[in-house]
C-alpha positions as CSV (number, residue, x, y, z in Angstrom):
1,M,0.1,0.0,-0.1
2,G,1.0,3.6,-0.2
3,W,2.1,4.0,3.5
4,K,4.9,1.2,2.8
5,G,8.1,0.9,1.1
6,I,8.6,4.3,-0.5
7,L,12.3,5.0,-1.4
8,G,13.1,2.4,1.1
9,F,11.6,4.0,4.1
10,E,9.1,2.2,6.3
11,Y,6.4,4.6,5.6
12,G,5.4,7.1,2.8
13,I,5.2,10.1,5.0
14,V,7.7,13.0,4.3
15,Q,8.2,16.0,6.7
16,G,9.1,19.0,4.6
17,P,12.4,20.8,4.8
18,L,10.7,23.8,6.8
19,G,12.8,26.9,6.4
20,P,14.9,28.6,7.2
21,D,15.8,26.3,10.2
22,I,12.5,25.1,11.4
23,A,13.2,21.5,10.4
24,G,16.4,20.9,12.5
25,P,18.1,17.7,13.9
26,E,15.5,17.1,16.7
27,L,12.5,17.3,14.3
28,V,14.2,15.1,11.4
29,A,15.6,12.5,13.8
30,A,12.0,12.3,15.6
31,V,10.3,11.6,12.0
32,A,13.3,9.2,10.9
33,N,12.8,7.3,14.2
34,A,9.2,6.8,13.7
35,G,9.7,5.5,10.0
36,G,9.1,8.6,7.8
37,L,11.4,10.5,5.8
38,G,12.8,13.6,7.7
39,L,14.3,16.4,5.7
40,L,16.9,19.0,7.0
41,R,16.8,22.4,5.5
42,A,20.2,23.6,4.3
43,P,21.1,27.2,4.8
44,D,20.3,29.8,2.0
45,W,23.9,30.4,1.7
46,E,27.1,28.5,1.2
47,S,28.0,27.0,4.4
48,P,29.4,23.4,3.9
49,D,30.9,23.0,7.2
50,Y,27.6,24.0,9.0
51,V,25.7,21.7,6.8
52,K,27.9,18.9,7.7
53,E,27.6,19.7,11.3
54,L,23.8,19.7,11.2
55,I,23.8,16.2,9.5
56,R,26.1,14.8,12.2
57,K,23.9,16.3,15.1
58,T,20.9,14.5,13.5
59,R,23.0,11.2,13.3
60,K,23.5,11.4,16.9
61,L,19.8,11.3,17.4
62,T,18.8,8.5,15.0
63,D,20.4,5.7,13.1
64,K,17.7,5.8,10.7
65,P,18.0,7.4,7.2
66,F,17.2,10.9,6.4
67,G,17.6,13.7,3.8
68,V,18.4,17.4,3.2
69,G,16.5,20.0,1.4
70,V,18.1,22.6,-1.0
71,I,16.7,25.5,-2.8
72,L,18.5,25.7,-5.9
73,A,18.1,29.5,-6.5
74,F,20.2,30.4,-3.5
75,P,24.2,29.6,-3.6
76,H,24.3,25.9,-3.2
77,K,27.1,24.2,-4.8
78,E,29.3,23.6,-1.8
79,N,26.4,22.8,0.3
80,V,25.3,20.2,-2.1
81,K,29.0,18.8,-2.1
82,A,28.8,18.5,1.5
83,I,25.7,16.7,1.6
84,L,26.9,14.2,-0.9
85,E,30.1,13.7,1.0
86,E,28.1,12.9,4.1
87,K,26.0,10.4,2.0
88,V,22.7,11.1,3.5
89,A,19.8,9.0,2.1
90,V,18.0,11.7,0.3
91,L,18.7,15.0,-1.7
92,Q,15.4,17.1,-1.9
93,L,15.5,20.0,-4.4
94,Y,13.1,23.0,-5.0
95,W,12.8,26.3,-6.9
96,G,15.3,25.4,-9.8
97,E,16.2,22.8,-12.4
98,C,17.3,19.5,-11.4
99,S,20.3,18.6,-14.0
100,K,21.2,15.2,-15.1
101,E,24.7,16.0,-14.0
102,L,23.4,16.6,-10.5
103,V,21.5,13.4,-10.3
104,I,24.5,11.3,-11.6
105,E,26.8,12.8,-9.1
106,A,24.2,12.1,-6.1
107,H,23.4,8.4,-7.3
108,N,27.3,7.9,-7.4
109,A,27.4,9.0,-3.9
110,G,24.6,6.7,-2.9
111,V,22.1,9.3,-2.6
112,K,18.5,9.5,-3.9
113,V,17.3,12.7,-5.8
114,V,13.7,14.0,-5.0
115,P,12.8,17.4,-6.8
116,Q,9.6,19.1,-5.8
117,F,7.4,20.1,-8.8
118,C,4.5,22.3,-9.4
119,T,2.8,24.2,-12.2
120,Y,3.6,28.0,-12.7
121,D,3.9,30.6,-15.5
122,E,7.0,32.6,-14.3
123,V,10.1,31.9,-12.1
124,I,11.5,35.0,-10.2
125,P,14.9,33.9,-8.7
126,L,15.7,34.8,-5.1
127,V,17.4,37.8,-3.9
128,F,20.3,36.6,-1.7
129,A,19.7,36.9,2.0
130,F,22.3,38.8,3.6
131,L,22.7,42.0,1.4
132,D,22.5,45.3,3.1
133,P,18.6,46.2,2.9
134,R,19.2,49.2,0.6
135,E,21.2,47.0,-1.7
136,M,18.7,44.0,-1.4
137,C,16.1,46.3,-2.6
138,K,18.2,47.5,-5.6
139,V,19.1,43.9,-6.8
140,G,15.7,42.6,-6.0
141,M,13.8,45.1,-8.2
142,R,16.5,44.8,-11.1
143,L,15.9,41.2,-11.2
144,Y,12.2,41.6,-11.1
145,H,12.2,44.1,-14.0
146,E,14.5,42.0,-16.0
147,L,12.2,39.0,-15.7
148,N,9.3,41.0,-16.4
149,E,11.0,41.6,-19.9
150,N,12.4,38.2,-20.5
151,P,10.4,35.7,-18.1
152,L,11.0,32.1,-18.1
153,K,8.1,30.3,-19.2
154,V,7.5,26.9,-18.2
155,G,4.9,24.6,-19.7
156,S,2.3,22.9,-17.2
157,L,4.1,19.6,-16.8
158,E,7.4,20.2,-18.5
159,E,9.4,20.3,-15.3
160,A,7.9,16.9,-14.4
161,K,8.9,15.6,-17.9
162,K,12.5,16.8,-17.4
163,A,12.8,15.4,-14.0
164,I,11.7,11.9,-15.1
165,N,14.0,12.1,-17.9
166,V,17.2,12.9,-15.8
167,G,16.4,9.9,-13.5
168,V,15.1,11.3,-10.4
169,D,14.1,8.8,-7.6
170,A,10.8,10.5,-6.8
171,I,8.8,13.5,-7.4
172,I,7.1,15.8,-4.7
173,V,3.9,17.5,-6.4
174,Q,2.8,20.6,-4.5
175,G,-0.3,22.3,-4.8
176,R,-1.3,25.9,-4.2
177,E,-2.8,24.9,-0.7
178,A,0.7,24.5,0.7
179,G,2.0,27.0,3.4
180,G,5.0,29.2,2.9
181,H,6.4,30.3,-0.5
182,V,4.4,28.4,-3.3
183,I,5.4,28.8,-6.9
184,G,2.4,26.9,-8.0
185,Q,-0.9,28.3,-9.3
186,E,-2.8,24.9,-9.3
187,G,-4.4,22.9,-6.5
188,L,-3.4,19.6,-5.6
189,I,-6.4,17.4,-6.6
190,S,-6.2,18.5,-10.2
191,L,-2.4,18.6,-10.5
192,L,-1.3,15.1,-8.7
193,P,-3.3,12.7,-11.0
194,R,-1.8,14.5,-14.3
195,V,1.7,14.1,-12.8
196,V,0.9,10.6,-11.9
197,D,-0.5,9.8,-15.4
198,L,2.8,11.3,-16.9
199,V,4.9,9.2,-14.8
200,G,3.0,6.1,-15.9
201,D,5.3,3.0,-15.7
202,H,8.6,4.7,-15.1
203,G,8.6,3.5,-11.6
204,I,9.2,6.9,-9.9
205,P,7.0,7.4,-6.9
206,V,4.8,10.4,-6.8
207,I,4.4,12.3,-3.4
208,A,1.6,14.7,-2.6
209,A,2.2,18.0,-0.9
210,G,-0.1,20.9,-0.1
211,G,-2.9,21.0,2.5
212,I,-2.6,17.6,3.9
213,V,-2.6,17.2,7.7
214,D,-4.6,14.1,8.5
215,A,-5.5,10.7,7.4
216,R,-8.3,11.9,5.2
217,G,-5.8,13.9,3.2
218,Y,-3.3,10.9,3.1
219,V,-6.0,8.5,1.8
220,A,-7.3,11.0,-0.6
221,A,-3.7,11.5,-2.0
222,L,-3.4,7.7,-2.3
223,A,-6.6,7.5,-4.4
224,L,-5.4,10.1,-6.6
225,G,-2.3,7.9,-7.3
226,A,0.4,9.2,-5.1
227,K,2.6,6.9,-3.3
228,G,3.1,9.1,-0.3
229,I,2.7,12.6,1.2
230,C,4.9,15.3,2.2
231,M,3.6,17.6,5.0
232,G,4.9,21.0,6.4
233,T,2.3,22.7,8.5
234,R,1.6,19.5,10.4
235,F,5.1,18.8,11.3
236,L,5.6,22.6,12.2
237,A,3.0,22.0,14.9
238,T,5.2,19.5,16.7
239,H,7.1,19.4,19.8
240,E,10.3,18.9,18.1
241,S,10.1,21.6,15.3
242,Y,12.3,24.8,15.8
243,A,9.6,27.2,15.6
244,H,8.9,29.7,18.3
245,P,6.3,28.7,21.0
246,T,4.0,31.6,19.8
247,Y,4.0,30.6,16.3
248,K,3.1,27.0,17.3
249,R,0.3,28.4,19.5
250,K,-1.1,30.6,16.5
251,L,-1.3,27.4,14.4
252,I,-3.9,26.0,16.9
253,E,-5.5,29.5,17.6
254,Y,-6.2,30.4,13.8
255,D,-7.9,28.3,11.0
256,K,-7.7,30.6,8.2
257,T,-4.7,31.6,5.7
258,E,-4.2,33.8,2.8
259,Y,-2.2,33.7,-0.4
260,T,-0.3,37.0,-0.4
261,D,2.9,38.9,-1.3
262,V,3.2,41.2,1.8
263,F,6.2,39.6,3.4
264,G,9.8,39.6,2.0
265,R,9.0,41.6,-1.3
266,A,12.6,43.1,-1.6
267,R,14.2,40.0,-0.7
268,W,12.4,37.7,-3.0
269,P,10.4,39.7,-5.5
270,G,7.3,38.0,-7.3
271,A,7.3,35.0,-4.8
272,P,3.9,34.9,-3.1
273,H,3.3,32.9,0.0
274,R,0.5,31.4,2.1
275,V,0.4,32.9,5.7
276,L,-1.9,32.6,8.8
277,Q,-4.5,35.5,9.0
278,T,-3.2,36.9,12.1
279,P,-4.4,40.4,13.5
280,F,-1.0,41.8,12.2
281,F,-1.3,40.5,8.7
282,C,-5.2,41.4,8.5
283,N,-4.3,45.1,9.4
284,W,-1.6,45.1,6.7
285,K,-2.5,42.9,3.8
286,C,-3.5,45.7,1.5
287,L,-0.1,47.1,1.9
288,N,0.9,49.6,-1.0
289,A,2.6,47.7,-3.8
290,E,5.7,50.2,-3.5
291,E,6.3,49.4,0.2
292,N,8.5,46.6,1.3
293,E,10.7,45.5,4.3
294,T,13.7,47.7,3.6
295,N,12.4,50.9,4.8
296,Q,10.5,49.5,7.9
297,P,11.6,49.6,11.4
298,I,13.3,46.8,13.1
299,I,11.0,44.6,15.2
300,G,13.0,41.8,16.6
301,R,16.4,39.7,16.2
302,T,17.2,36.1,15.7
303,I,19.6,33.7,15.1
304,I,19.2,31.5,11.7
305,H,21.8,28.6,11.2
306,G,24.3,30.3,13.6
307,V,23.9,33.8,12.0
308,E,22.4,36.9,13.9
309,R,20.0,38.9,11.9
310,E,18.0,41.8,12.4
311,I,14.1,41.3,11.5
312,R,12.4,44.4,10.0
313,R,8.6,44.8,9.7
314,F,7.2,42.7,6.7
315,A,10.3,40.6,6.5
316,G,9.8,37.0,5.4
317,T,11.6,35.6,8.4
318,V,9.7,33.4,10.7
319,P,10.3,33.3,14.5
320,N,12.3,30.6,16.0
321,P,13.1,30.0,19.8
322,T,16.1,32.5,19.5
323,T,13.8,35.3,18.1
324,T,13.1,38.3,20.3
325,G,10.8,41.5,19.7
326,D,7.5,41.8,18.4
327,I,6.8,38.0,17.6
328,E,3.0,38.4,16.7
329,S,4.0,40.9,13.9
330,M,6.3,38.5,12.1
331,V,5.1,36.3,9.4
332,M,3.8,33.0,10.2
333,Y,3.5,30.7,7.2
334,A,0.9,27.9,7.1
335,G,-1.1,25.6,4.8
336,Q,-4.7,25.9,3.9
337,S,-5.8,23.2,6.0
338,V,-4.2,24.4,9.2
339,G,-7.7,24.6,10.9
340,L,-7.5,20.8,11.0
341,I,-4.8,20.9,13.4
342,K,-6.0,20.9,17.0
343,E,-2.9,20.1,19.1
344,I,0.9,20.3,19.2
345,L,2.1,16.6,19.2
346,P,5.3,14.9,19.2
347,A,6.3,14.1,15.5
348,G,6.7,10.4,15.9
349,Q,3.0,10.4,17.3
350,V,2.0,12.3,14.0
351,V,3.6,9.6,11.8
352,K,2.1,6.6,13.9
353,K,-1.4,8.4,13.9
354,L,-1.4,9.1,10.2
355,V,-0.6,5.3,9.4
356,E,-3.0,3.8,11.7
357,E,-5.9,6.1,11.1
358,A,-5.3,5.9,7.3
359,Q,-5.2,2.2,7.4
360,L,-8.6,2.1,9.4
361,L,-10.2,4.7,7.2
362,I,-9.4,2.5,4.1
363,H,-10.7,-0.6,5.9
364,Q,-14.1,0.9,7.2
365,T,-14.7,3.1,4.0
366,F,-13.5,1.2,1.0
367,N,-13.9,-2.4,1.8
368,P,-16.1,-4.2,-0.7
369,G,-19.3,-4.3,1.5
370,S,-19.2,-0.3,1.8
371,I,-18.9,0.6,-1.9
């Protein structure tokens, strides 16, 4: 069944590489120990020694396999090299082209490659994270205008076809319901079966992502042809995630999200995102299109992957336990099904509960006598 055997893992449950550092060693190890695929998140800048340190910390907490997620639009070559040298089980890739050369290099190191795919019309690359705010705005706007004149057009399933052709080991298909930065403009229920049909008999597992938080979503994804699921928000709301306690509490307190571009406009122009409808967001969601975080007051400070940073109002930086300042005025990403999450649980229990309830649901609802 879909909860067994995916990529050699016990269950077909993947914990998304929550950024920038929310998916740390504790969360990844807890998921791995429960039989799922946990994914660390590599820094969005070159820091190969730190990446190796993250991997080694995780290995002290589990003897099970796990992976690392990398955003290809950020500087990443040295980080990927470090990941392959450490021979983790899975290299997960997003927001960029997965080349045949990279797949071959990973396979030679014994590492499986899993890109994340969705449909979109244009790709706007990232503006690197640690520029001076004034320079960040200049660079971001220049990239934005250049791509408005010469956008990179992508057909609805072209990226999935390319991934199949270069020999990836699985494909994560993300719907617009997902939380955080979401390239895709299509819902999971229409996109997923199209990719499943495209994969056909290539033997590449398709993993569903976006708006899945419980057994009902899991079973629905299986019915649409997926072999597993990838969840972000559900694992964000766990004891082991590296999110600030206030952020976790808001995931239980609020049940509505919105697709917006209010946060991080200068750093990441043209990159919409799904966030919780917090009071701060609701007060500012009609922010003038000319405004961005570069000319805003500093509302807090944080440490991300060992680097100290200031947080300005409307920055795209989520709060972690080191964050101080006006936490409730910071961005809080969440998927569309956040209202179905009622409590903060241990990550291992999330995995166990999903599998048991999915098996029960299939037995009770889809046995021959009930159809």
